[in-house]
TORVOKOL-310400 format. One record per residue: residue in one letter; x, y, z of N, C-alpha, C, O in turn. Coordinates in steps of 0.1 Angstrom, whole numbers, plus 5000, padded with zeros to 4 digits. Each point is the difference from the previous one (the first is absolute). Example, Ala and Ser with C-alpha at 12.3 -4.5 7.8 and 13.67 -1.06 7.14 Angstrom:
# TORVOKOL-310400
> a:5132:4943:5078:4991:5012:5000:5009:5012:5000:5010:5000:5007;
> s:4986:5011:4986:5009:5011:5000:4992:5011:5008:5005:5011:5001;
# end
This chain:
# TORVOKOL-310400
> m:2227:0346:3668:4999:5014:4996:5014:5005:4995:5001:5006:4990;
> m:5010:4990:5017:5013:5004:4997:5004:4995:4986:5008:5006:4992;
> k:4987:4982:5004:5003:4994:4988:4995:5008:4988:5006:5000:4989;
> h:4983:5006:5013:4993:5008:4990:5004:5014:4999:4996:5008:4991;
> l:5013:4997:5018:5004:5014:5000:5007:5004:4987:4997:5011:4994;
> p:5012:4981:5000:5006:5004:4987:4990:5001:4989:5000:5010:4992;
> l:4990:4981:5008:4989:5001:4990:4992:5013:5002:4996:5006:4990;
> i:5001:4997:5022:4992:5012:5003:5008:5012:4996:4995:5010:4994;
> a:5018:4990:5009:5009:5012:4996:5000:5001:4985:5000:5012:4995;
> v:5001:4977:4997:5000:5001:4986:4987:5005:4995:4999:5009:4990;
> m:4990:4987:5015:4986:5005:4996:4999:5015:5003:4994:5007:4991;
> i:5010:4997:5020:5000:5014:5004:5008:5008:4990:4996:5011:4995;
> y:5016:4984:5001:5009:5007:4991:4993:5001:4986:5000:5010:4994;
> l:4994:4979:5001:4994:5000:4987:4988:5009:4999:4998:5007:4990;
> v:4994:4994:5021:4988:5008:5000:5002:5015:5003:4995:5008:4994;
> c:5014:4994:5016:5001:5013:5005:5012:5009:4995:5000:5012:5002;
> s:5010:4981:4991:5011:5007:4996:4997:5012:4991:5006:5011:5002;
> p:4986:4988:4988:4997:5012:4991:4994:5011:5008:5004:5012:4998;
> l:4988:4985:5012:4994:5011:5008:5011:5006:5009:5001:5013:5002;
> i:5007:4979:5004:5011:5005:5009:5010:5008:4993:5003:5011:5004;
> a:5001:4984:4984:5010:5007:4992:4994:5013:4995:5007:5011:4999;
> s:4980:4989:4997:4994:5012:4995:4999:5011:5011:5002:5012:4998;
> a:4995:4983:5015:4999:5010:5011:5014:5005:5003:5002:5012:5003;
> v:5009:4980:4996:5013:5005:5003:5004:5010:4989:5006:5010:5003;
> s:4991:4987:4984:5003:5009:4990:4992:5013:5001:5005:5011:4997;
> g:4983:4988:5008:4992:5012:5002:5005:5009:5011:5001:5012:4998;
> v:5004:4982:5013:5006:5007:5011:5013:5007:4994:5003:5011:5004;
> d:5004:4981:4988:5013:5006:4994:4997:5012:4992:5007:5010:5000;
> r:4982:4989:4992:4996:5012:4992:4996:5012:5008:5003:5011:4997;
> v:4990:4986:5014:4995:5011:5009:5012:5006:5006:5001:5013:5001;
> v:5009:4979:5004:5012:5006:5006:5008:5008:4990:5005:5011:5003;
> t:4996:4984:4985:5007:5007:4989:4993:5013:4997:5007:5010:4999;
> a:4980:4990:5001:4992:5012:4997:5002:5011:5011:5002:5011:4998;
> r:4998:4984:5015:5003:5009:5011:5014:5006:4999:5001:5012:5004;
> m:5008:4980:4992:5014:5005:4999:5001:5011:4989:5008:5009:5001;
> q:4983:4990:4989:5000:5010:4989:4990:5010:5002:4998:5008:4991;
> g:4995:4993:5020:4990:5010:5003:4987:4998:4993:4993:5010:4997;
> r:5004:4978:4999:4987:4997:4994:4991:4991:5009:5005:4995:5010;
> r:4983:5004:4986:4990:4992:5008:5002:4985:4997:5001:4992:5009;
> g:5001:5004:4978:5002:4987:4996:4987:4992:4998:4989:5005:5004;
> p:5012:4983:4991:4988:4992:4997:4995:4993:5013:5006:5001:5010;
> s:4983:4991:4988:4996:4992:5012:5009:4988:5002:5008:4996:4991;
> v:4992:4999:5021:5009:4989:5003:4998:4988:4991:5010:4993:4997;
> m:4978:5004:4999:4997:4988:4992:4999:5003:4985:4995:4992:4993;
> q:5011:5019:5003:4999:5004:4986:5007:4989:4991:4996:4998:4989;
> a:5015:4996:5016:5007:4990:4992:4991:4988:4997:5001:4994:4989;
> w:4990:5002:5021:4991:4989:4998:4990:5004:4990:4996:4991:4991;
> w:4998:5021:5009:4990:5004:4990:5006:5001:4986:4994:4996:4991;
> d:5019:5008:5009:5007:5000:4987:5001:4986:4994:4999:4998:4988;
> l:5004:4993:5021:5002:4986:4995:4987:4994:4995:4999:4994:4990;
> l:4990:5009:5017:4987:4995:4996:4996:5006:4987:4994:4993:4991;
> k:5009:5020:5007:4997:5006:4987:5007:4994:4989:4995:4999:4989;
> l:5018:4997:5013:5008:4994:4989:4993:4987:4995:5000:4997:4989;
> f:4995:4995:5021:4993:4987:4996:4987:5002:4993:4994:4991:4994;
> s:5001:5021:5006:4987:5003:4993:5003:5006:4986:4991:5002:4992;
> k:5022:5001:5005:5003:5006:4987:5002:4989:4989:5002:4988:5003;
> e:4997:5017:4985:5003:4991:4989:5014:4996:4999:5009:5009:5002;
> t:4994:4978:4995:5014:4996:4999:5005:4999:4986:4993:4993:4992;
> t:5018:5013:5005:5006:4999:4987:5014:4996:5001:5008:5006:5007;
> t:4995:4982:4987:5014:4995:5001:5006:5000:4986:4994:4998:4990;
> v:5019:5003:5010:5008:5000:4987:5000:4986:4994:4999:4999:4988;
> n:5003:4991:5021:5000:4986:4996:4996:4992:5011:4999:5004:5012;
> d:4998:4983:4985:4995:4991:5010:5010:4996:5011:4997:4998:5011;
> i:5016:5002:4985:5011:4996:5009:5001:5010:5011:5004:4997:5011;
> q:4993:5016:4986:5001:5010:5010:4990:4997:5011:5003:5002:5012;
> k:4985:4994:4985:4990:4997:5010:5004:4988:5009:4999:5000:5012;
> i:5007:4990:4981:5004:4988:5008:5011:5003:5009:5000:4996:5012;
> l:5010:5013:4984:5011:5003:5008:4996:5009:5012:5006:4998:5011;
> v:4985:5011:4987:4995:5008:5012:4992:4991:5010:5002:5002:5012;
> i:4990:4989:4983:4993:4991:5009:5010:4991:5008:4999:4998:5012;
> a:5012:4998:4981:5011:4992:5007:5007:5009:5010:5003:4995:5011;
> h:4999:5017:4986:5006:5010:5009:4991:5001:5013:5006:5000:5011;
> c:4981:5002:4987:4991:5001:5011:5000:4987:5009:5000:5001:5012;
> f:5000:4988:4981:4999:4987:5007:5012:4998:5009:4999:4996:5012;
> f:5013:5006:4983:5012:4998:5008:5002:5010:5011:5005:4997:5010;
> a:4990:5015:4988:5000:5010:5010:4991:4996:5012:5004:5001:5012;
> v:4984:4994:4985:4991:4996:5010:5005:4987:5007:4999:4998:5012;
> f:5007:4993:4980:5005:4987:5005:5012:5003:5010:5001:4993:5010;
> s:5007:5017:4987:5011:5003:5009:4995:5004:5013:5006:4995:5011;
> g:4984:5014:4990:4995:5004:5013:4993:4988:5007:5001:5000:5012;
> a:4992:4992:4981:4993:4988:5006:5010:4991:5007:4998:4995:5011;
> v:5013:5003:4982:5011:4991:5006:5006:5007:5013:5002:4993:5010;
> f:5000:5020:4989:5006:5007:5011:4990:5000:5012:5005:4996:5011;
> f:4983:5008:4987:4991:5001:5012:4995:4986:5004:4994:4999:5011;
> g:5008:4991:4981:4998:4986:5004:5011:4994:5008:4999:4988:5004;
> g:5012:5020:4998:5011:4995:5008:5010:4992:4992:5007:4992:5006;
> g:4993:5009:4980:5008:4992:4992:5014:5004:4999:5005:5008:5008;
> d:5002:4987:4982:5014:5002:4998:5003:5014:4994:4993:5004:4990;
> l:5016:5003:5017:5002:5014:4996:5007:5001:4986:4998:5009:4992;
> l:5011:4981:5005:5006:4999:4987:4990:4998:4989:5001:5007:4989;
> l:4989:4985:5013:4990:4998:4990:4992:5012:4998:4996:5004:4989;
> v:5001:5004:5022:4993:5013:4999:5008:5009:4991:4994:5006:4991;
> l:5019:4995:5011:5008:5010:4992:5001:4996:4986:5000:5008:4991;
> f:5002:4979:5006:5002:4995:4986:4987:5001:4993:5000:5004:4988;
> s:4988:4994:5018:4987:5002:4994:4998:5014:4997:4994:5004:4990;
> l:5010:5005:5019:4998:5014:4998:5009:5005:4988:4995:5009:4993;
> t:5017:4986:5006:5008:5003:4989:4994:4995:4987:5000:5008:4990;
> m:4993:4981:5010:4993:4995:4988:4989:5009:4996:4998:5003:4988;
> a:4995:5003:5022:4989:5009:4997:5006:5013:4993:4994:5004:4990;
> e:5017:5001:5014:5006:5011:4994:5005:4997:4986:4999:5008:4991;
> v:5006:4980:5007:5005:4996:4987:4988:5000:4990:5002:5004:4988;
> f:4987:4990:5016:4988:5000:4991:4995:5014:4997:4996:5002:4988;
> l:5005:5007:5021:4996:5014:4997:5010:5006:4990:4995:5008:4991;
> v:5017:4990:5010:5010:5005:4990:4998:4994:4987:5000:5007:4989;
> l:4997:4979:5010:4997:4994:4987:4987:5006:4994:4999:5001:4988;
> a:4991:5002:5020:4988:5006:4995:5003:5013:4993:4994:5004:4990;
> a:5015:5004:5016:5004:5013:4995:5008:4998:4987:4998:5007:4990;
> y:5011:4983:5009:5007:4997:4988:4992:4995:4989:5002:5003:4988;
> s:4987:4990:5015:4992:4994:4990:4992:5010:4992:4995:4997:4989;
> v:5004:5015:5015:4992:5011:4993:5008:5005:4988:4994:5004:4990;
> n:5019:4995:5011:5009:5006:4989:4998:5015:4998:4998:5004:4989;
> a:5001:5003:5022:4998:5014:4999:5012:5007:5008:5006:4994:5009;
> a:4998:5018:4986:5012:5006:5005:5000:5003:5015:5009:4996:5007;
> y:4980:5010:4998:4999:5003:5014:4999:4988:5009:5006:4999:5011;
> s:4987:4991:4984:4998:4987:5008:5014:4993:5001:5003:4995:5010;
> e:5004:5006:4979:5014:4993:5000:5009:5007:5010:5008:4994:5007;
> i:4992:5020:4993:5008:5007:5009:4996:4997:5015:5008:4998:5008;
> g:4979:5001:4994:4995:4997:5013:5004:4986:5005:5004:4998:5011;
> a:4996:4993:4979:5004:4986:5003:5015:5000:5004:5004:4993:5009;
> q:5004:5014:4983:5014:5000:5003:5003:5007:5014:5009:4995:5007;
> r:4984:5015:4996:5002:5007:5013:4995:4991:5011:5006:5000:5011;
> e:4984:4992:4987:4995:4990:5010:5011:4990:5003:5002:4996:5011;
> l:5004:4999:4978:5011:4990:5002:5012:5006:5007:5006:4993:5009;
> l:4997:5020:4989:5010:5007:5008:4997:5000:5014:5008:4999:5009;
> q:4979:5004:4994:4996:5001:5014:5001:4986:5007:5004:4999:5011;
> m:4993:4991:4981:5001:4986:5006:5015:4997:5003:5003:4994:5010;
> m:5006:5010:4981:5014:4998:5002:5004:5008:5013:5010:4996:5007;
> a:4984:5015:4996:5003:5008:5011:4996:4994:5013:5008:5000:5010;
> y:4979:4995:4991:4995:4996:5013:5001:4985:5003:4999:4996:5011;
> e:5002:4996:4979:5000:4985:5002:5011:4995:5009:4998:4992:5009;
> p:5015:5013:4990:5010:4996:5009:4997:5002:5015:5003:4992:5008;
> m:4992:5020:4995:4997:5003:5013:4988:4992:5006:5000:4996:5011;
> i:4990:5001:4981:4989:4992:5004:5005:4986:5003:4996:4994:5010;
> l:5012:5000:4981:5006:4987:5003:5008:4999:5012:5000:4991:5008;
> l:5008:5020:4994:5009:5000:5012:4991:5001:5013:5004:4994:5010;
> t:4985:5013:4989:4991:5001:5011:4994:4986:5004:4999:4997:5012;
> a:4998:4995:4978:4995:4986:5002:5011:4992:5007:4997:4992:5009;
> v:5015:5010:4986:5012:4993:5007:5002:5004:5014:5003:4992:5009;
> g:4995:5021:4993:5001:5006:5014:4990:4994:5009:5003:4997:5012;
> f:4984:5001:4984:4990:4994:5008:5004:4986:5004:4998:4995:5011;
> y:5008:4998:4979:5004:4986:5003:5011:4999:5010:5000:4992:5009;
> l:5010:5017:4989:5012:5000:5010:4996:5004:5014:5006:4996:5010;
> s:4984:5013:4991:4996:5005:5013:4989:4991:5007:4999:5000:5012;
> t:4993:4993:4980:4990:4992:5006:5002:4985:4997:4993:4991:5007;
> g:5015:5005:4984:5002:4986:4997:4990:4994:4990:5000:4988:4999;
> s:4992:5020:4995:4990:4995:4991:4996:5010:4989:5000:5012:5003;
> f:4996:4983:4985:4994:5008:4990:4985:5001:5001:4994:5007:4993;
> q:5000:4984:5016:4986:4999:5001:4995:5012:5008:5004:5003:5011;
> v:4986:5005:4984:4995:5011:5007:4993:4996:5013:5001:5007:5010;
> a:4993:4981:4990:4994:4995:5012:5010:4998:5011:4996:5002:5012;
> d:5016:4994:4985:5010:4998:5010:5007:5014:5004:5003:5002:5012;
> i:4998:5007:4979:5006:5013:5002:4992:5007:5011:5006:5007:5009;
> i:4981:4993:4990:4991:5007:5009:4999:4994:5014:4994:5005:5009;
> k:5012:4983:4993:5000:4993:5013:5012:5003:5009:5002:4995:5011;
> t:5007:5014:4984:5012:5003:5007:4997:5009:5012:4990:5006:5000;
> d:5019:4994:5010:4998:5008:5012:5005:5014:4999:4996:5009:5007;
> i:5014:4993:4984:5006:5013:4997:4996:5005:4987:5001:4992:4990;
> p:4995:5020:5008:4997:5005:4987:5012:4999:4990:5011:5004:5004;
> p:4987:4991:4984:5011:4999:4991:5008:5012:4997:5012:5000:4997;
> v:4981:5012:5005:5007:5013:4997:5011:5002:5010:5009:5008:4997;
> v:4991:4986:5015:5011:5002:5009:5013:4994:4994:5011:5006:5002;
> k:4988:4983:4991:5012:4994:4994:5002:5005:4985:5010:4998:4994;
> m:4980:5009:5001:5000:5004:4986:4998:5015:4998:4992:5003:4991;
> p:5014:5005:5016:4998:5015:4998:5004:5004:4986:4994:5009:4994;
> g:5017:4986:5001:5005:5003:4987:4991:4996:4989:4997:5007:4991;
> f:4998:4980:5010:4991:4995:4991:4987:5008:5000:4994:5003:4989;
> f:5001:5002:5022:4988:5008:5001:5002:5013:4993:4991:5004:4993;
> m:5020:5003:5009:5003:5012:4994:5001:4998:4985:4994:5008:4992;
> g:5013:4982:5003:5001:4997:4986:4986:4997:4994:4997:5004:4989;
> f:4995:4988:5018:4987:4997:4995:4991:5012:4999:4993:5001:4990;
> c:5008:5008:5020:4992:5012:4999:5004:5009:4988:4992:5007:4994;
> f:5021:4992:5003:5005:5008:4988:4995:4995:4987:4995:5007:4992;
> i:5005:4979:5006:4995:4995:4988:4984:5000:5000:4994:4998:4989;
> l:5000:5004:5023:4986:5001:5000:4995:5012:4993:4989:5000:4994;
> v:5019:5011:5005:4997:5012:4993:4999:4996:4985:4992:5005:4993;
> i:5017:4986:5002:4999:4996:4986:4988:4991:4998:4993:5002:4990;
> k:5005:4988:5019:4988:4991:4998:4987:5007:5000:4991:4996:4993;
> l:5008:5014:5016:4987:5007:5001:4999:5012:4989:4990:5007:5000;
> r:5020:4994:4992:5000:5009:4989:4999:5015:5005:4992:5008:4995;
> k:5016:4995:5015:5000:5013:5005:5012:5008:4994:5010:4994:4997;
> s:4989:5019:5003:5011:5009:4996:5011:4999:5011:4996:5000:5011;
> p:5016:5000:4985:5006:5003:4988:5003:4988:4990:5007:5001:4990;
> f:4987:4987:5013:5003:4988:4993:4989:4995:4991:5000:4988:4997;
> d:4990:5020:5000:4989:4996:4992:5003:5002:4985:4993:5009:4994;
> i:5017:4984:5001:5004:5003:4986:4992:4992:4990:5000:5003:4988;
> a:4994:4986:5016:4993:4991:4990:4985:5004:4999:4995:5001:4989;
> t:4999:5001:5022:4986:5005:5001:4998:5007:5014:5008:4998:5009;
> s:4981:5009:4992:4997:5008:5012:4986:5000:5003:4991:4999:4991;
> h:5005:5004:5022:4986:5001:5004:4995:5014:4996:4988:5002:4998;
> h:5021:5007:4999:4996:5014:4997:4998:5001:4985:5006:4992:4992;
> a:4987:5018:5003:4999:5003:4986:5013:5005:4994:5006:5009:5005;
> h:4998:4984:4985:5013:5004:4994:5000:4998:4985:4990:4995:4994;
> q:5020:5010:4999:5001:4999:4986:5002:4985:4996:5003:4991:5008;
> e:4996:5006:4979:5000:4986:4995:5013:4993:5004:4999:4988:5002;
> i:5012:5019:4998:5012:4993:5002:5001:4994:5014:5008:4990:5003;
> i:4985:5016:5007:5000:4994:5013:4989:4990:5002:5001:4990:5007;
> k:4987:5012:4986:4989:4990:5001:5001:4989:4989:4990:4993:4998;
> g:5022:5006:4996:5001:4991:4988:4997:4985:5003:4995:4993:4992;
> l:5008:5003:5021:4999:4986:5003:4985:4995:4999:4998:4989:4996;
> t:4993:5020:5008:4986:4996:4999:4992:5010:4991:4988:5000:5000;
> g:5019:5007:4992:4994:5010:4991:4990:4994:4990:4991:5006:4995;
> d:5012:4981:5000:4991:4994:4990:4990:4990:5006:4995:4992:4993;
> l:5003:5009:5020:4990:4992:5007:4987:5008:5001:5001:5013:5003;
> s:4988:4981:4997:4987:5007:5001:4990:4992:5006:5001:4987:5000;
> g:4988:5019:5006:4989:4993:5004:5003:4989:5011:5007:5003:5009;
> r:4987:4986:4990:5001:4989:5010:5014:4995:5001:5005:4996:5011;
> i:5003:5004:4978:5014:4995:5000:5008:5010:5008:5009:4995:5008;
> y:4989:5018:4990:5007:5009:5008:4996:4999:5015:5008:5002:5009;
> g:4979:4995:4993:4995:4998:5013:5007:4988:5007:5003:5001:5012;
> l:5000:4989:4980:5007:4988:5006:5014:5003:5004:5004:4996:5011;
> s:5003:5013:4981:5013:5004:5004:5000:5008:5013:5009:4999:5008;
> e:4981:5010:4993:4999:5008:5012:4996:4992:5012:5005:5002:5011;
> l:4986:4988:4987:4997:4990:5011:5012:4993:5005:5002:4998:5012;
> a:5006:4997:4978:5012:4993:5004:5009:5009:5008:5007:4995:5010;
> e:4994:5018:4987:5008:5009:5007:4995:5002:5015:5008:5002:5009;
> l:4979:4998:4992:4994:5001:5014:5004:4988:5008:5004:5001:5012;
> y:4995:4987:4982:5004:4988:5008:5015:5000:5003:5004:4996:5011;
> e:5004:5009:4980:5014:5000:5002:5003:5010:5011:5010:4998:5008;
> e:4983:5013:4993:5003:5010:5010:4997:4994:5014:5008:5003:5009;
> v:4981:4990:4992:4997:4993:5013:5011:4990:5004:5004:4999:5011;
> l:5001:4994:4979:5011:4991:5002:5012:5007:5005:5007:4995:5010;
> m:4997:5016:4984:5012:5007:5004:4998:5006:5014:5010:5000:5008;
> l:4978:5005:4995:4998:5004:5014:5001:4989:5010:5004:5002:5011;
> g:4991:4986:4985:5001:4988:5008:5014:4996:5003:5004:4997:5011;
> m:5005:5004:4978:5014:4997:5002:5007:5010:5009:5009:4997:5008;
> t:4986:5016:4991:5006:5010:5010:4996:4997:5014:5008:5001:5009;
> g:4980:4995:4993:4995:4996:5014:5007:4987:5005:5001:4999:5012;
> l:5003:4993:4979:5007:4987:5004:5013:5003:5008:5003:4991:5008;
> f:5003:5020:4990:5012:5003:5007:4997:5002:5015:5009:4999:5008;
> f:4978:5004:4996:4997:5003:5014:4991:4990:5007:4998:5001:5012;
> i:4997:4989:4980:4990:4991:5006:5007:4988:5007:5010:4995:4994;
> t:4986:5002:5018:5005:4989:5008:4989:4991:5004:4988:5002:4996;
> s:5015:4989:5014:4989:4991:5005:4991:5008:5010:4989:4995:5003;
> d:5015:5017:5001:4992:5009:5008:4989:5006:4992:5003:5008:4990;
> p:4984:4991:5013:4989:5006:4992:5002:5015:4999:4995:5006:4991;
> m:5010:5000:5020:5002:5015:5000:5009:5005:4989:5000:5011:4996;
> s:5009:4980:4999:5009:5004:4990:4993:5004:4987:5006:5007:4992;
> i:4982:4988:5006:4992:5004:4988:4997:5015:5001:5001:5007:4989;
> i:4996:4998:5023:4998:5014:5001:5013:5008:4997:4999:5010:4993;
> y:5012:4985:5012:5013:5007:4997:5003:5000:4985:5005:5010:4994;
> a:4991:4979:5000:5003:4998:4985:4991:5010:4993:5005:5006:4990;
> l:4983:4996:5014:4991:5009:4993:5005:5015:5001:4999:5008:4991;
> i:5006:4995:5021:5005:5013:5002:5013:5002:4992:5001:5011:4994;
> a:5007:4979:5005:5012:5001:4991:4997:5002:4986:5006:5008:4993;
> v:4984:4984:5002:4995:5001:4986:4995:5014:4997:5002:5006:4990;
> a:4990:5000:5020:4994:5013:4998:5012:5010:4999:4999:5010:4992;
> a:5011:4989:5016:5011:5009:5000:5008:4999:4987:5004:5010:4994;
> v:4998:4978:5001:5007:4998:4987:4992:5006:4989:5006:5007:4991;
> m:4981:4991:5009:4991:5006:4990:5001:5016:5000:5000:5006:4989;
> f:5000:4999:5023:5001:5015:5001:5014:5005:4994:5000:5010:4993;
> v:5010:4982:5009:5013:5004:4995:5000:4998:4984:5006:5008:4993;
> m:4987:4982:5003:4999:4998:4985:4993:5013:4994:5004:5005:4989;
> s:4985:4999:5017:4992:5012:4995:5009:5012:5000:5000:5008:4991;
> l:5008:4994:5020:5009:5011:5001:5010:5000:4990:5003:5010:4993;
> t:5003:4978:5004:5010:4999:4990:4994:5003:4986:5007:5006:4992;
> d:4981:4989:5006:4993:5002:4987:4998:5015:4997:5000:5004:4988;
> n:4999:5004:5022:4997:5014:4998:5012:5009:5001:5000:5011:4995;
> v:5011:4984:5010:5012:5008:5002:5010:4999:4989:5006:5010:4996;
> f:4996:4977:4999:5011:4998:4991:4995:4999:4985:4989:4994:4998;
> p:5018:5012:4993:4996:4999:4986:5005:4987:4994:5008:4993:5006;
> r:4986:5003:4983:5003:4988:4994:5015:5000:4995:5005:5010:4994;
> v:5002:4978:5008:5014:4999:4995:5001:4992:4988:4990:4993:4996;
> k:5021:5007:4997:5002:4992:4988:5003:4986:5004:5003:4997:5012;
> w:4996:4994:4979:5001:4985:5003:5014:4997:5004:5002:4990:5008;
> e:5008:5017:4987:5014:4997:5005:5001:5003:5015:5007:4992:5007;
> v:4987:5019:4997:5001:5003:5015:4992:4990:5008:5005:4996:5011;
> l:4984:4999:4984:4992:4990:5007:5008:4987:5002:5001:4995:5011;
> l:5006:5000:4978:5008:4988:5002:5011:5002:5009:5003:4991:5009;
> k:5004:5020:4990:5012:5002:5009:4996:5001:5015:5006:4994:5008;
> l:4983:5014:4994:4996:5001:5014:4995:4987:5006:5003:4996:5011;
> a:4989:4997:4981:4994:4987:5005:5011:4990:5003:5000:4993:5010;
> w:5010:5006:4981:5010:4990:5002:5010:5004:5011:5005:4992:5007;
> i:4997:5021:4995:5009:5005:5011:4993:4997:5013:5007:4995:5009;
> v:4980:5007:4992:4993:4997:5012:5000:4985:5003:5002:4996:5011;
> t:4996:4996:4978:5000:4986:5002:5013:4995:5005:5001:4991:5009;
> f:5010:5014:4985:5013:4995:5003:5005:5004:5014:5004:4992:5008;
> f:4994:5021:4996:5005:5005:5012:4990:4996:5012:5005:4995:5010;
> v:4983:5009:4988:4990:4998:5011:4996:4985:5002:5002:4994:5010;
> g:4994:5000:4979:4996:4986:5000:5012:4991:5002:5000:4990:5008;
> g:5011:5013:4985:5012:4991:5001:5006:5000:5014:5004:4990:5005;
> s:4997:5022:5001:5005:5001:5014:4992:4992:5010:5005:4993:5009;
> n:4982:5008:4989:4991:4993:5009:5001:4985:4998:5000:4992:5010;
> l:5002:5004:4978:5001:4986:4996:5013:4994:5006:5001:4989:5006;
> l:5010:5019:4994:5013:4996:5006:4998:4999:5015:5006:4990:5005;
> l:4987:5019:5001:4999:4999:5015:4992:4987:5004:5003:4994:5010;
> l:4986:5003:4982:4992:4988:5003:5008:4987:4998:4998:4991:5008;
> t:5011:5009:4983:5008:4988:4998:5010:4998:5011:5005:4989:5002;
> l:4999:5022:5004:5011:5000:5010:4994:4997:5014:5007:4995:5009;
> i:4980:5008:4993:4993:4998:5013:4998:4985:5003:4995:4997:5010;
# end
């Protein structure tokens, strides 16, 4: 039975991730609505929206756009499958980066003004969060002695004990990865003008549905990485990890509603400052221990 646990985890991830991420997004929408004095949509509204997209007519500017979006979705799903299968954390991050690159190329392939601006802003976001994500992987290796997720979760002490700086830095760039304000400069979950929705502005129907599906899988992966900071060989640690993930998501919702969107220059400066001081100091401490 223990031999088949990684396979079971991957199957659960592949089947249940869209529903889980849709429910998380739905709760986030309800919390946001309550903060703004509104009732808000149903919890599973994101799931119904996704299903509706797959029933719409698909219009693409060119064939390469369709291929690039499919590749984006594939690598996003593959990244999570490797992670929940207990695979190499570096492979997970490199595959996830490939997924983002394909989405940027899909936007560039349209040769439209707003799509090109969205692609450029997405590249800026990648420049902002990639260093901190890679440092986080290095931190897991230094604190547990392995890049394998299966080995990291077998430790006796939660990695966050040795990695508080990496955890704070990861939570900071999580705002960028989940496209929350003030760092949603490339695209956003909320209705916005074309310059903000430019990255996916020329996608429609099932192709747009695939990009949204990839985002749901990526969201579950990001939440899984957040929980990885708290999971140990003790089964009870899973409960603690879920509580920590819920707390982080609440802070994300609060941040999304409190702070206005910043310019890309501010995004880069803040992300690199946090990476250098918070992540760098924690990395220095781990190398000295």
